[in-house]
C-alpha positions in Angstrom: 110.8 77.7 75.4 108.3 80.4 74.2 109.5 82.9 71.7 109.6 86.6 72.6 106.2 88.2 72.3 104.3 84.9 72.7 101.2 85.3 74.9 101.1 82.9 77.8 97.8 82.7 79.6 97.7 82.8 83.4 97.4 79.5 85.3 96.7 81.3 88.6 94.2 79.5 90.7 91.5 81.1 92.8 92.7 80.5 96.3 90.3 79.4 99.0 90.4 81.2 102.4 92.5 78.4 103.9 94.9 78.5 100.9 95.1 82.3 101.0 95.9 82.2 104.8 98.6 79.5 104.2 100.1 81.5 101.3 100.1 84.7 103.4 101.8 82.9 106.3 104.5 81.4 104.0 105.1 84.8 102.4 105.5 86.5 105.8 107.9 83.9 107.1 110.0 82.8 104.1 109.1 85.2 101.2 109.7 88.6 99.8 108.2 91.0 97.3 110.8 92.5 95.0 110.7 95.5 92.6 112.5 94.6 89.4 111.8 97.8 87.6 109.5 100.7 88.0 106.5 98.6 86.9 107.7 95.0 87.4 107.2 93.0 90.6 108.0 89.5 91.7 107.2 87.3 94.7 109.9 84.9 95.9 109.9 82.3 98.6 113.0 80.3 99.6 113.2 77.3 101.8 115.2 74.1 102.3 111.9 72.1 102.4 110.9 71.1 98.9 107.4 70.2 100.1 106.8 73.7 101.2 108.0 75.1 97.8 106.1 72.6 95.7 103.0 73.4 97.8 103.2 77.0 96.6 103.2 75.8 93.0 100.2 73.5 93.7 98.2 76.0 95.6 98.7 79.0 93.3 98.9 77.1 90.0 101.7 79.4 88.8 105.4 80.2 89.3 108.7 78.5 88.8 110.9 76.5 91.1 114.7 76.7 91.1 117.2 74.5 93.0 120.4 75.8 94.5 123.2 73.5 95.8 126.2 75.6 96.8 129.2 73.6 98.0 129.4 73.4 101.7 125.8 74.7 102.2 122.4 73.1 102.5 120.3 72.5 99.4 117.9 75.4 98.8 114.7 75.8 96.8 113.1 79.0 95.5 109.6 79.5 94.2 109.1 82.7 92.1 105.9 84.3 90.6 106.7 87.1 88.2 103.8 87.4 85.7 102.7 91.0 86.2 99.0 90.2 86.2 99.5 87.5 88.8 101.6 89.3 91.4 99.0 91.9 92.4 96.2 89.2 92.3 98.1 86.9 94.7 99.0 89.8 97.0 95.4 91.1 97.1 94.1 87.7 97.8 96.3 87.1 100.8 96.5 90.6 102.2 94.3 89.8 105.2 96.7 87.1 106.2 100.1 88.6 105.4 101.6 91.8 106.7 103.9 92.0 103.7 101.0 91.6 101.2 98.8 94.0 103.2 101.5 96.7 103.2 102.2 96.3 99.5 98.5 96.5 98.7 98.1 99.6 100.8 101.1 101.3 99.2 99.7 100.6 95.7 96.1 101.4 96.6 94.7 98.0 95.9 
């Protein structure tokens, strides 16, 4: 685990047009863009299909995956991107393919 203040370089990949379209579609159907504080954003996508969630990690090169297994409910996976330099970059890249990303970019003049 990195110590507080340790710089961690971005692993964000440059998405192709096909990857950006796929990411945008997944964001619109299963994802959300959350404001954590006045300057901190995060993208989350939740699904029961691990292949979809692991695909996000492979395509973007970044993020974390969490597993949830609540008693009496179906297993659930969540991919999260929260590095502040990466969130706007991902949203800008897929804004042509995602209503959510397009609206976010328009609101933030990107």
